[in-house]
N, C-alpha and C positions, 0 to 999 in steps of 0.2 A: 504493498499501501505505498510505504514510505519514497519506494522508489520510482512508484509513479508517481507521486504528486512531483518531487525533484525531475522527472521527465519531463511536468507540465509547464515548473517554473521555468526550468532550462530552454523548453520552446517560445515561452510568453516572452524570456527575456531578447531571446534571438530575433524575434517579428517589432519587439521594442526598440531594440538597436537597429535594425533595418531601414526599420520607419523615418529614426531621425536623423541617418545618414543619408538615405535618402532622401530627406526634406533641408539635406544639410548644403550634398549634389544638387541639389535641384537648384538652390538659392543662388550657388557659384556659378551655375549656368545660368540664371535665366536674369541674374545681375549685373554680370560681367564676361564676357566670352574669353578673358585673359585668362581668372581663376578656374571658371569654366573646364579651359584645358589641362591646366596643371597640376588642381589639386585633387584628380581623380587618378594621375599617374601619381603623384604622394601616395596618393594611399595605397596602388597595387603595390609599391616597390615598400611596402608595411606588411602588408594582409600576406602570407602562408598559403600553403597547398593548394590544391588545383580546382579554386573555386570559378569551375568556367565560366555558370552564369553571373557570378557578380564582376566576374570579370569582361564580360560582354558588353553589360550594362555600363559602366564606367567608361570603356573605351567607346564606346556611342558618343556617352556625355563629353568625354573630353574630343573623338573628333568632328563632332557638332560643334562644340564650341573654341575650337583650330579653325572652321572655315570662316566661323565668324569674326574672329583674330586678325587673319589676313585680308578678307574682305573690307576691313574696314581700313583699308589703304588709298591713299590715291591712284585711283585706276585710271585715270586720265589723260596723264601727261603723253604726250606723243611722240618726246623723246626720248621715253623712259618704256611704256608699261604695256603690253602688245594686247590688254584685254579692249581697248579702246578699237582694235581689230575683229575679237572675236565676238564682242555685243554687237557690234553692226551685222555679224557672219546670224546672231540670233535672231535679231532681228528680222535678217531676211529671212531665214526659214520657219519664224513664227506667222511671218507675213506669206506663206504659203511657196516662197522658193525651193529654190535648187539645195540638197544637201551637197551635191559637188561645185564647191567652188573653186571656182579656176585657180584664185590664187593660195591654195593648199595643194603643191604640186600637182597643179592643172586637174584637180578634180581626185587624184587619187587619192589623199589623206582625208576620206569621206567618216570618218569612227566620229571626231567631234561635233561637226552638224549634224548627222544619224541622232546625236546625244541631246541636241540642243531643238530635234525637232524636236525628241520623245518628251523632256522634260516641259519642252513649251503647250502640250496639249492639259498641262498642269497649270505651269504658272503663268500662262498667256502674258502680258504686257509688262514683266517683271522689271523691277529696276534694278541697272545692274550689278549693285552687290548679293542682291537675291543670286541672283544666275551664278556667279562667282563663287560665293560659298553653297550653292548647289552641286554643282561642279567640282568642287575641291571636298567637299565633303563624298562624292562618287571615290576618284581617286582614292581618299584614303580608307572608304568601308572597304575598297576591292584590297584591299593592303590586306586591311583584317585579315582577312577574307582567307588570302593565302598564307598570312601568319596561322591561323587556327589549322588550317588546313597540311600544309606543307614546314614552315615552317620551325613549329615545334617539332614535328616527329623524330629528333634527338634531344628534347631536350627533356628533361627530368618534370614531370609534373608540379612540383613545390617550386617551381624556379620560373614558371609560364609567366606571373603575374609579374615577378621583373624582367622577364626578357620583350613581354609589352609593352611594360612602360619606357624600357630601354629603349625599345624600336619608334615609338612613337613620341617621345617625349623628345628626342635628337635628331629629326626629321630636318629637312631644309624645309621645312612648310612655307616659306617664299617662294621658293621656287613652284609649285605646287598653283601657283595662283598668277605665277609671269608664264611658262609655255606652258599650256593646258594639253597643245596633244600629243607633248610628250610627255607628259606626266600619265596623261592615260598609258602610250606606247609603255614604258619604263613598267608598268607596274603588270601589263600584261606579256612585258618579255619574262619576267619572273616565272608568272604560269608558264609558259613557255618551255623554258630552262627545264625547272622542275618536273615537265611533261616528261619532257625528253630526257632527261634521267630515271625518272622510273619505266621508259619505254612505252609512255603510251603514246605510239605514232598519231592518232587522229586527232588528238586533246591538241598534244601539239602541235601538228601542222593548223586547226583551228586558232590558236591564240597567237603561231606567231603569224599565220596571217591578219588577225585582229593587233597587233602590234604593229605592224607596217602600215595595213589604214590609219594608224592614229599617226603616227610618221613616217616616213620610210628610212630614216636610218638605222631602227631595226633591222633590218636585213643585215646589216654586218652586226650589231649588238649582238643579238641571240648567239651567232655563230661564234663571234671571237670571245665570249662570255662561257659557253662549253668547251669551247679548246682551254681555253684559262684553267678550267676546273680539269680538265681530260690531259694534256700535251704539253709537259714542260717546255720540250724543245721548240715545238712550231711555239707557243706564248712567246719566249727568250726572242723569237725572229718578229713574232708582229712586232712585241716593246723596240725591237732595235729597229725596226720599221719607220717606228712612230717617231721614236729620234730624228732620225736621218729624214723622214717628212716634212717635220716639224721645223729642221734648222734650215732643209731648202726654204722651204713658204714665207719663213721670215725673210732667208736674205730676196727671193725674189718677189713680194706682195707688192712694193710700190711697182716693179716695172709691169704688175701685174694688173694693178687699178690704171696705170696712167696707160694702157693702151685697150686695156677695156677687155680683155683677152678671154673672158668667160661671162660675156656681157653684165649682166642684174645680179649676176653670181661674185663678179668679180669685188663690186659695192659692199655685197654680205660679208667678202671675207675682208672689208677694211673694216667691217663695225666691227667684229669679230676680237678686230687685232687691235684697234684703238679706242676700242669702249671699254669705258669700266662705269658700271651707275652705283652711285652713291645707293646705298641700302641692300646692293645684288653683288653682295663680293662673296661669290660662291667659290670661287680658288678656300677661302678657308676651312674647304675640307682637307687642305693640304695636313691642319692641324691637328683633326682626326686620325688621321693616315700616319701621322708620327704616333703619335699616342695609343691609337692599336698596335700597330707592327712593336713597340717596345713592349707594353703590355702584356701581349701576345706570346713573346717570345717565352716571356717567364712562367704566365699564369693565364695560358689557352686549356680552353675545354678539349679532353685528349679524345673525347669521343665525337669531335665535328673538327678533326683537323683536314678533311677533304675541305674546307673553306682556307686552309691555310696556301693555296693557290690562287686563290682569287683576289688575297688579298695583296701579294705579293704581287703577282702579273698587275694585277690589276691595277697599283699601288703604283708602280711604273710607269703604266702607260699615261697616266694618269700626270705623271710628272712630267713625261716625253710632250706632253701639248700642251703644257703651264705655258710654251711663251705666245701659245696664240689663245688671249685671254678669253675664255666663256667654255671654249671648242672640249676641253679635258669633261666639263661639268655637263655635256651635253653627249657627249659621248659616252660616257660612265658615267650617267645618271643615276642608274639602276644601284649602282655605287657609293656613289656621292652624297644622294639625294636621299635613296629610300631605305637605305641598308648602312649607314654607319652607326648608329645605335645598337641595330639588332648584333653586326657583329664587333660592337664595343664588346656587348655584352657578353660574348664568349672570350677574348683577350683578359680579363678580367674575373673569369670562370670561378679561379678557384680561390679567389679573394673576393668575392660575389658580396659581403657583408660591409668590406670596405666601401667597393662598387655603390651597394646601394644608398649609402650615407652623403658619397660623393653624389650621386644621384640626385636625393634630395635637394641635398647645397643649392645645387645649376638650378634646380627647379625653382627653388625660392630666388637667389637669384634673378631667373629671366623676368620671375614675376616682380617684383621690385625696380628691374632695369624698364620692362617694358609698361608698368602701372604707377608706382606714384612718384617715382624719379625720372621716367619718363621725360625729355626737357624737347617740348615742340618747338620752340626758339632756335635749339642747338642743332635741332634734325628740321630745320627749315629750309637749307637749301637741298635736301635729299627729294626728290620731286614724288617717289614713295611710301614717305613717312604713314606709322600708323597713326590710329586713331583720326583720321584727315574727317571720315564720314560720321563719325559716333563718338564719344569715350570709352574708355576702356573699363568703367562702371556707372553704375546709376541707380537711383534708388523703384527706378518704374523696371517690372518685368517684361524682358524679353524686348527692351527698349530700340534695338537693333534692327529689331524686324521693319522693315518699311519699306 
């Protein structure tokens, strides 16, 4: 009888605690996209065990908030943001236009316009911020599906919450709001690579085609990453070839642009070489790369050593392309934008309790940096500054939806 009473008390205590936590997280999500993004991830760092449903709810809270966090930026500076073009495409398909938009590789990159067409049935004539937030959420949700389906396959159940927090907390989230086509493509590349390694040919072909229809760079990226994980000799040759190409390209670029050898592409080459956008410093992945390699040398998870060649050869390829600004991040977006936190988790695996503390402190720093201590005046010259459209916190629930 006493055991039955104790069990009921424990169940009631769990229900009460879950309700309190749900209210806290809902308040965070509704009153501040910034807090809604990072606080659920902090909680995941603390919670142990394979609490899949708790993890799913918290990640959904987090990526929902992250989507509105990045949607708060200035998205209509023509010299910096690509979204003014993407929003024009959304309006075209919403008004009955074709999904084969000619400026997206002559219509071959049709997935994003198709996605816009599908969401336009629900959103209609939505604001740019809503369209951007929904698009970013879709990319992050696909990444979460991949993580639960394949990313956790060699992760101990009790460590999956920390792995998820690391993956989403260290995403280069800004990139997903800037180059939307390649954002979708990179996630589809992950699925394609996983299906290839699982030897599921039909599924591999489907997701490879989805990746290509999102961005044509996937034609190269998927085979390159598979080779990095499978063949050391060819991987080294690819990296050496990239170093050679990068050097020759840097020398010949002035001649290419001056004589317009590749038409419009010549000016794109010039843009990626000479442009460095404030607030879009994607080369900062290099810092993660250094930390990943050093920590991985001492503390890498032995069960996931198959990832090490991807880190080493992917890192070499990234360094090789650095003389062409943004080229390294675009060609290696899977590694540089999607997976830095995922791989860093394995690099610190043997000291995961210390890593957990570091991660929580990092999230606190992010909240303080982009929240109460965010200096709008200092960031005024940044054409894509955060909280341009709405503030980071407000006492009106869901104030950022308009």
